[in-house]
N, C-alpha and C positions, 0 to 999 in steps of 0.2 A: 130592528134594523140598525146598523151601526151609523155613527155620525158622519163618516165619509160618504156613505151611500145617500144620506139625507142631503148632504151638501150638493152632491152632483144632481140630485133630483131638483133642488132649488135652483141651481145654476141653469139646468136645461129649461126649467119653467120660465125663469126670468128672461133668458136669451130668446126663447120662443115668443114670449110676449113682446119683447122689444123688436124682434124681427117682424112681427105683425104690425106694430105701430110704424116701423120704418116703411113697410110696404105701402101703407095708406099715405104716409107723408111723401113718398116718392111720386105717387100719382096725383098728389094735390098740386095746386098752382104756386105754393109757397115754398121756395128754395131754403129760406131761412129755417123753416120748420124742419125740413129734412136733415139739414146740417146739424141742427140742434139735437135731433133724435140720434143721429149717428155718433155725436159727441157723448150723448148720454149713454149709448150702448158701450162705447169704448171706456167711459168712466166706470160703468158697472162691471165690465169685464176685468179692469185693473183692480177694482175693489175686491171683487171675488177672488182674484189671484192673491191679493194681499191677505184677505180674510182666511183663505186656505193655508197659506204659509204661516200665519201668525196663530191661528186658532185650530183649524181642522187638522192639519198635518201633526202638530204636537199632540193633540188628543188622541189621534189615531195611533201614533207610536206609543203613547202611554197605554192605550187600550190593548195594544199588542203585548206590552209588557205585562199587563194584568193577566192576559191569557197564558203567557209563559209562567207566571207565578202560579196560576191555577193548575197548570200541568206539572209544576214542580220541576221545570227546566231551569235549574240555576246556573247552567253553563253559558247561556246566551246573555248578550248585552244589548242595550238600546244605543242607537247612535244620536249624536247631538243634532238638533234641527236648525241651529243658528238663531235662535230666539232665547233671550236672556232668562226669562221666567220659566219657559219650558225646559231649557237646558239645565237650570238648577234642579228641577224636578227629576229630569233623566239622570243627573249625576247622583242625586240621593238614591234614586232607584237602583242604579248600577252598583253603588256601594252596598246597598242592602242585599242585592243578589250575590255579590261576592262574599259577604259575611255569611249568608245562608248556605252558600256552596261550601265554604270553609268549615262551618258547623256540621254539615252533613258528612263531609269527608271525615272529620274528627270522630263523629259518632260511629261511622262505619269502622274506622280504625280501632276504636275502643271495643266495639262489638266483636270484631274479628280477634282482637287480642284476648277478650273475655272468653270466646269460643275456644281458642287455642289453650287458654289457662285451664278452662274446665275439662277439656278433653285430655290434657296432660296431667291433670291433678290426681294424686293418689287417693284423694278423698272421693267417695261416691257421691254423686250429686243427682237427685231425683226432682224434677220440676213438675208440679201439678197444676191443672186449671182450676177454675172455680168450682167445678163439679167434682174435684179431687180425682180426676182422671190424669193418667200420665201424659205429659206433653213431650218430655225428652229425658234422657238419662245418659250420662257419660260412660266411657268404656270401663272405668273403675267400678261404677255402680253395677254394670252388667256382670262384671267378674265377681263381685261380692254376692250378687243375687244368683250366681251360677246360671246366667242367661247367655245364650250365644248370640252372635252378631245377626243371625237370621231370625231370631225370635222377634216377632212383631208385638210390642208392648204398648205402643202409643194408642191412647183411647181407652186403656184398660184401667181398672182400679187395682190398688196394691193387693187387695185381698184376693183378686183373680189370678194373680201370678203363682206359679209353682215354686214358691220359696218360703221357707220358714221365717227368715228375716223380714220379708215383705209384709207378712201378716203381723209381726211384732211391731213394725213401724206404725201401724194404724193405731196403737195404744199409746203412742208417745204424745204428750201435750206440747203445745207450742211454747217455744223458749224454755223448755225444761228438759235438758239433756239427760239421756239415760244410757247406762252401760249394759249391753246385752251379751250374754254368754250363751252360745248355741250348743246343740247336742253334737256338733262336730268339733268341739273344743275351741271354735273360733270366738273371739271377743270383739265387740264393736261398740264404739261411742256414737250414738245416734242423736241428732238434733233436728228439730222441726222449727223452721222460721218462715218468713214471708217477705215478698218484695212487692212494690207498687208498679203496676203497669196499667196505662190508661184509666187511672183513678181507682183500680180495684186491687186488693191484696191477694196475690197468688202464692200459695203454700209451696215450700220445697224442703227437701231433706238433705242433710249432710251426714255421711256415714264414714267414720274413721276407724280403721282396723287397728286394734290395740293387741292383737294376738301375739306377735313376736315380742313386743315390749314386755307384756305381762308374763309370757313364758320365761324370758330371760330373768325378769326380777324374781319370779317364783323359783326357778331353778337355782339362781344364785343363793336364795334364802334357804331352800331345803337342803342344798348341798352343804352349806356351812353348818346347818343345824345337825344334819346326819353325821358328817365327819366328826363333829365335836362329841356328839352322843356316842358314836361308834368307838372313838378313841378312849373316852372315859369308861365306858362299859366294858370294852374288851380288856383294858388294863386291870380294871377292878375284878372282873370275873376270872381272869387268869390268876390273879393273886389268891382269890377265894378258892378256886378249883384246886390249886396247888396245896394250899393249907388243908382243905377238906381231904384231899387225897392222902396226905401225910397222916392226918388224924385217923382216917379209916384203916390205914395199915397198922397204926398203933393199937387201935381197939380191936382189930381182927385177931391180934395175938393174945388178947385177954378173954377170960371166960365170961360167959353171960352178957356179951356186948353185941349180940347179933341185931338187936333192934336199933341200937345206936349206929351200927355199920350200915343197916338198911336206910336209915335217915341220911346218913353221909352220902350214899350212892345216889339217892333221890336228889339231894341238894346239888351234887356234882352234875347230874344229868339236867337239872333245871338251869344250871349255869351255862352248860353247853347249848341248851335250847335258846337261852337268852342271847348268847353269842351269835347263834345262827339267825335269830330274829333280827339282830342288828346288822348282820352281814347282808341279809335280804335288802335292807334299806340302802346300804352302801352300794350294792350292786346296781341300783337304779341310776346313780350318778356316774357310773363307769361304762355306760352303753358305748361300745366302739362305733366309729364311723363305718357305715356299710360298705362292703366290698361288692360292688355291683357287677353282676354277670347276667347273662341272658338265661332264663329258666322257664320251664313249662309250668305255669301256675296250677294247672290241673294236677300234675305230679306232686307238687308241694302240698296241695290240700289232701290228696289221697294218702300221702304219708302221714299227715297230721291226723286224719281220720283213723287210720289203722292204729296209731299210738293211743288214741282216746277210746277205742271201741270197748276195751275191757271195762274201764271205768263207767262208761255209759250203759253197757249191758248189766252191770251190777245194779244200776238204778232203773232198769227197764226203760231206758231211753233209746229210741231209734234214730240212728244217723242216716239221713237221706240225702244222696248227692245228685246233682244235676249239673254236669259239666258240658262245656262246648264240645262239639264233635271234633273240631280241628284243635291241635295244640294251641294253647293260649300263652304266647311268649311275653315275658316282662322282664325289665331290668331290675334285679333285686339281690339282696343278700339272703340266700336261702336259709341260713341258720337263724337269722333275726326274724324273717318272715314266718318261718315255721313256729318259732317261739310265740309270735304274735297270734297266729292261728290257734295254737294249743291254749293260750290264755283265753281267747274268745270262746272256744268250745267249752273250756272248764267253767267260765262264768255262766255260760248258757246252761250247763248241766246243773250247776248249783242253784241257778234260778228256778229250774224245773223241779229240783229235788228228786222225784220219782215219777215214772210213768209220763212220758212226753215225747216230743219229736224235735230234732234239730235238723234244719235244712241247710245244706252247704251247696251253693251254686256259683258258677262263674259266668261271665258274660263278656261280649266283645263290643268295641266301638262306643265308648272307651273300654279298654280291658280293666276288668275288676273282678271282685268277689263279693258275695253277700252270705252271711251266716245268720239264719233266723231260728228262733226257738219259741216254744209254746209256754214259756215260764210265766212268772208273775207280772212282768211288765214293768215299765218305768213311768212314774207319774211326772207331771210337769215341774214340780219343785225339784225333784231328784235330777231330772234331765239336765238342768242348767248347771249342776255341780259335779257331773260325772267325772270330768277330767281335771278336777282341782286336786292338789296334792293332799294325801292322807285322808281323803273322803271315801267312805265305804259304807254300803248298805248292809254289809254282813256283820253280825255281832262281834266276831273276832277278826274281822278283816283289817288289813294294814293300809289299804288305800293306795297300793303300789301297782297293781295289775294294769289298771287303765293308764296310769302315768307312764309305765314302761311302753305300753302299746302306742300312746300318743308320741312319745319321744321317737320310737323307731319309725312310725309312719311319717312324721315330720322330716326325719333324716332322709327318707325315701321320696320326699315331695309328694306324698299321696294325699288325696282328699278323702275324708271319711265322715261318717255320721252313725249315731246310735240312738234309736228311738223306737217306741212301741207305736205301730201303725193302727189304722182303724180296724183291721182284720184280727187284731189281738196278738199278732206276732211281733216279737222284739227283734229288730234287724240291725245288724252291724254291717255297714256297706263300706267298702274300700275300693277307690279307683286309682289306678297307677297312672303316672304321667306319660 
């Protein structure tokens, strides 16, 4: 029971007792006793009033303040009671409540700003709880992990998400940033760190996309190298070819020089081959910007299939198509996309070598295509290097095919991936914007 209730109980008890004494004094023969009792009752009433205003009321108000503090209602204030000691306590209490209110507003403003900053940040932010389950992730993280806004990921572990990058994050040590290159040519710098909340360390991940920066640096580097090599080689081979051609004409007029002429012709052909080889490199840096028009993706794939049928038939490779029933319209440069398709089918056929199948299918929502083959497949180490310049798994490969595909698809703002799935098929998947 509160002190105010106890005070009123005491007041009622005392006044009842004094009323009883006054009753007996009234019926006694002594008027002095009756007057004395009445004066005593008046004194007790005045003292109780004084006691209430000096002690009970301040304690009651301070008690109400404690209730406000317990309920975290920092907007209310206590009023002064007109008693110096109590008013000092009330004043300190009101100042404390004002400071707590300002601190709470400041924290809310900071949290709101932090939420806005995280949501607007180009960095992907994934926050986990102590059980390493996802608490929240910002829009950039959803985009990087290819998750839609409707995907419910809270409460799941990273390994439970349908994302290659999410699985890679599980292997990152705390405070040890790693650069991860995925099979879709995207490159990310990933960092695991932690923050303290309620005395416990909560882990979180920061994901920074380095794809465009790395691509620009790579392209700038190999463009310079290719141009320099092409210039030197073409100038050299042109001079050598001209000299060899003159020598061949001279030796052709002489007797018993057929072997030398043959050697000259072979050397000239080798120079032409070297020049063509260098030209292929130079063509990679001359990919034009796409002329976007609306095309039926099914027709583009059918055209590419017909072009590659003879090559595949010679290798006993079956081309199997599975197109959508309705026309699949995409905005693309037909020439560049057909060249991409031809390169993918060619790579699939070379991976199979002989006796296999290549599956070509299209799908809607989002619109895209997939080319799968029953070839050798791609291991984990090779998968992360597929779209790097000059890397090739073929003995005589130049490492340009996938670079050409990567550049064309990025110019079309397409997303893509190349990997070997659990069913043994190597799948090249392209999704148009």
